C-alpha positions as CSV (number, residue, x, y, z in Angstrom):
1,M,101.7,68.9,121.5
2,R,101.9,71.6,119.6
3,L,100.2,70.8,115.8
4,V,102.3,71.8,112.8
5,V,100.1,72.7,109.9
6,C,100.6,74.4,106.6
7,A,98.3,76.2,104.6
8,A,98.2,73.7,101.8
9,F,96.9,71.4,104.2
10,L,94.6,72.8,106.8
11,A,91.5,69.9,106.2
12,M,89.4,71.3,108.7
13,F,89.1,75.1,108.5
14,V,90.9,76.0,105.2
15,A,90.6,73.9,102.3
16,A,93.4,74.5,100.1
17,C,96.7,77.0,100.1
18,G,95.4,80.4,98.2
19,H,92.0,80.0,99.0
20,S,90.4,82.5,101.6
21,A,91.3,81.9,105.4
22,P,87.9,81.1,107.6
23,D,85.4,83.6,108.5
24,V,86.8,85.7,111.6
25,L,85.1,87.3,114.3
26,V,83.8,91.0,113.0
27,A,85.2,93.9,114.7
28,D,82.7,95.3,117.6
29,R,83.8,98.8,116.3
30,E,82.1,100.3,113.3
31,P,84.7,101.7,111.2
32,V,85.1,105.1,110.0
33,P,86.2,107.0,106.7
34,T,89.8,108.1,107.1
35,N,92.4,110.2,105.1
36,H,95.6,108.3,105.7
37,A,95.9,105.0,108.1
38,V,98.8,103.0,109.3
39,V,98.1,99.3,109.2
40,V,100.3,96.4,110.8
41,T,100.4,93.1,108.7
42,E,101.9,90.0,110.6
43,L,102.7,87.2,108.5
44,F,103.7,84.1,110.5
45,T,105.8,81.9,108.3
46,S,108.7,79.6,108.2
47,E,111.4,78.6,106.0
48,G,110.5,75.1,106.5
49,C,106.8,75.7,104.7
50,M,106.6,75.3,101.2
51,S,103.4,77.1,101.3
52,C,105.4,80.3,102.4
53,P,107.8,82.0,100.2
54,P,104.7,83.1,97.8
55,A,103.4,84.9,101.3
56,D,106.9,86.2,102.1
57,D,107.2,88.0,98.5
58,L,103.7,89.6,99.0
59,L,104.6,90.8,102.4
60,S,107.8,92.4,100.8
61,Q,105.9,93.7,98.0
62,L,103.2,95.4,100.3
63,V,106.0,96.9,102.3
64,H,108.1,98.3,99.6
65,Q,105.6,99.2,97.0
66,Q,102.9,100.3,99.4
67,P,99.9,99.5,96.9
68,I,97.2,100.8,98.6
69,A,96.2,104.5,98.2
70,N,96.1,106.6,101.2
71,V,97.2,103.1,103.3
72,E,100.6,103.0,105.0
73,V,101.6,98.7,105.7
74,L,104.2,98.0,108.0
75,G,105.2,94.4,107.9
76,L,106.1,92.4,110.2
77,G,107.4,88.7,109.1
78,E,107.5,86.6,112.0
79,H,108.8,83.2,111.7
80,V,107.9,80.6,114.0
81,D,109.8,77.6,115.3
82,Y,107.3,74.6,114.8
83,W,108.7,73.9,111.7
84,D,112.1,73.6,113.0
85,R,112.0,69.7,113.5
86,L,111.0,69.2,110.2
87,G,114.0,69.6,108.2
88,W,115.4,72.6,108.1
89,R,115.5,74.7,111.2
90,D,114.7,79.1,110.1
91,P,117.5,80.7,111.2
92,F,115.1,84.0,111.6
93,S,112.3,81.4,113.9
94,L,111.9,82.1,117.5
95,A,109.9,80.9,120.1
96,A,108.4,84.1,121.1
97,F,106.7,84.4,117.6
98,T,104.9,81.0,118.0
99,D,103.8,82.3,121.1
100,R,102.2,85.3,119.8
101,Q,100.7,83.5,116.8
102,S,99.1,81.0,120.0
103,E,97.6,84.1,121.5
104,Y,96.0,85.1,118.4
105,K,94.7,81.4,118.3
106,T,93.1,81.0,121.4
107,Q,91.8,85.1,122.4
108,R,91.1,86.6,118.7
109,F,90.3,83.9,116.2
110,H,90.0,80.6,117.6
111,T,91.0,78.1,115.2
112,Q,91.3,74.8,115.8
113,S,95.6,74.9,114.7
114,L,98.4,76.8,114.2
115,Y,99.4,77.3,110.5
116,T,101.5,79.2,108.3
117,P,101.5,81.2,106.2
118,Q,99.0,83.0,108.5
119,L,99.1,87.1,107.6
120,V,97.6,89.2,110.8
121,I,96.1,92.4,109.9
122,D,95.8,94.8,112.6
123,G,94.7,92.4,115.0
124,R,91.6,92.1,113.4
125,F,91.6,90.0,110.7
126,Q,93.4,87.0,109.2
127,E,94.0,85.9,105.7
128,I,96.5,83.4,104.1
129,G,99.3,85.2,103.8
130,S,99.4,84.6,100.0
131,D,96.0,85.1,99.0
132,R,96.7,88.6,97.6
133,A,92.8,89.9,96.9
134,A,92.0,89.0,100.6
135,V,95.0,90.3,102.0
136,R,94.2,93.7,100.1
137,R,90.3,93.7,101.3
138,A,91.5,93.5,104.8
139,I,94.0,95.7,104.8
140,E,91.6,98.1,103.3
141,K,88.9,97.6,106.0
142,A,91.0,97.8,108.8
143,A,92.5,100.8,107.7
144,Q,88.9,102.7,108.3
145,F,88.9,101.9,111.6
146,P,89.8,104.9,114.1
147,K,93.4,104.9,114.7
148,A,95.9,106.2,117.6
149,A,98.6,108.9,116.3
150,V,102.2,106.5,117.1
151,T,105.5,108.8,116.6
152,L,108.9,107.3,117.0
153,A,112.0,108.5,116.9
154,A,115.4,105.8,117.2
155,V,118.9,106.9,117.9
156,L,122.2,103.7,117.5
157,P,124.8,104.8,119.6
158,D,128.6,104.4,118.7
159,D,128.6,101.3,120.5
160,A,126.0,100.2,118.4
161,Q,124.6,97.3,120.7
162,V,121.5,98.9,121.6
163,A,119.0,101.6,119.8
164,R,117.4,104.3,121.9
165,V,113.7,104.5,120.7
166,T,111.2,106.9,121.7
167,V,107.6,106.0,121.2
168,E,105.1,109.0,121.5
169,V,101.2,107.5,121.6
170,E,98.1,110.3,121.2
171,V,95.1,108.8,121.3
172,P,92.0,111.0,119.4
173,P,88.8,111.7,121.0
174,T,87.0,109.4,118.1
175,L,88.9,106.0,119.1
176,A,86.7,104.8,122.2
177,R,88.7,102.5,124.5
178,S,88.0,100.5,127.5
179,E,91.0,98.2,128.4
180,I,94.8,98.1,128.7
181,A,96.8,98.3,125.6
182,D,100.6,97.3,125.3
183,V,103.0,99.6,123.7
184,I,105.2,97.0,121.3
185,V,108.6,98.4,119.9
186,A,109.8,95.8,117.4
187,I,113.0,95.7,114.7
188,T,112.6,94.5,111.5
189,E,115.7,93.8,109.0
190,N,115.1,93.9,105.1
191,H,117.0,92.1,102.6
192,L,118.1,88.9,103.8
193,V,118.6,85.8,102.0
194,T,118.8,82.0,102.8
195,D,119.8,79.0,100.5
196,V,117.8,76.4,102.1
197,Q,119.5,73.3,102.5
198,R,116.8,70.9,103.9
199,G,113.2,70.5,104.1
200,E,110.2,71.6,102.2
201,N,112.6,74.1,100.3
202,S,115.5,72.2,99.7
203,G,117.6,73.9,97.1
204,R,115.7,77.2,97.2
205,T,116.7,80.9,97.7
206,L,114.5,82.6,99.9
207,K,114.5,86.2,100.2
208,H,112.7,88.4,103.1
209,S,112.0,91.2,103.9
210,A,110.7,92.9,107.4
211,V,112.0,89.8,109.4
212,T,111.4,90.6,112.8
213,R,114.7,90.3,114.9
214,T,113.0,91.9,118.5
215,L,109.6,92.4,120.1
216,M,109.2,94.0,123.2
217,V,106.4,95.5,125.3
218,V,107.9,98.7,126.4
219,G,105.1,99.9,128.5
220,T,101.2,100.1,128.8
221,L,98.6,102.8,127.9
222,G,95.5,102.6,130.3
223,P,92.1,103.2,129.1
224,Q,91.6,106.9,129.9
225,D,94.9,107.6,128.8
226,H,95.4,110.0,125.6
227,M,99.1,110.9,125.5
228,W,102.1,108.7,126.5
229,T,105.5,108.8,125.8
230,R,108.6,106.7,127.0
231,T,111.9,106.3,125.2
232,S,113.4,102.3,125.6
233,S,116.6,100.6,124.8
234,I,116.4,98.2,122.3
235,P,119.4,95.4,122.1
236,L,120.5,94.7,118.9
237,A,122.7,91.9,117.8
238,S,125.6,92.1,115.3
239,A,124.6,90.2,112.6
240,W,122.4,92.7,112.0
241,K,122.6,95.4,109.2
242,T,122.0,98.5,110.6
243,S,121.1,100.1,107.1
244,N,118.5,97.3,106.5
245,L,116.7,98.4,109.8
246,R,113.2,99.5,110.8
247,V,111.9,100.6,114.0
248,I,108.0,99.5,114.1
249,G,105.8,101.0,117.1
250,F,102.4,100.0,118.0
251,V,99.2,100.0,120.4
252,Q,97.7,96.5,121.0
253,E,94.7,96.0,123.4
254,Q,95.8,93.1,125.8
255,R,92.3,91.4,125.3
256,S,90.8,92.0,122.3
257,R,94.3,92.0,120.7
258,Y,93.5,94.9,118.6
259,I,96.2,96.7,116.9
260,I,94.7,100.7,117.6
261,G,97.5,102.7,116.1
262,A,101.2,102.4,114.7
263,G,104.3,103.8,113.3
264,A,107.6,103.3,111.9
265,I,111.1,104.6,111.4
266,S,114.6,103.5,110.3
267,V,117.1,103.6,112.7
268,D,119.6,106.8,112.4
269,P,123.3,105.6,113.2
């Protein structure tokens, strides 16, 4: 049975919401200075969790204000589904995001349970999603690692049922690799609002940015591959507002879970 844990009640490994998350494994590659970096921040969140709205607000500020010099922060708000049975079904929740968080738990961070709000930075570090200072430090640290260049092009056909997304990856010589990596495309949507009627956030109006609508593996990058390109069809739902959509592409190692490169673009109608 899946254990549901809010950050405010992490008795085993987090003292209270707003405190730093438990120590994480130190990456085994030494960071190097960079003048510009793209960092992926994944927020595992739920409208059913009363500790999540401050983390949702922080994610919105990161992606809209870009407050860290020389760092482009890409946000993925991944709404998990294990809160849905506790009074309020999050309209953005997907079991796939719970599965993805579980992969981080077992493969990367080895925590004792799942919790929200958890922010994962480049697959390397984790922090409680509302801890501004800790999140900033983790992003700055992640930005120092060598990155692959990820370039995207996205076109929305007239039927608006799919987006044609082209991903190009270029791996620099400074980025040593020894394992297969997935090339992943996500569609996110900004400016979403929910009037929550039940559960821990009952009576609140919650605003979200960077809500992940879909997350798809579109190919793999071998350890010796330095150039990669592919065009894929990504299904779109009619309820998604095209002007609020962003396409995010990133490269993630299968075993380590490190994200080694990313890029983003708006959908072009």
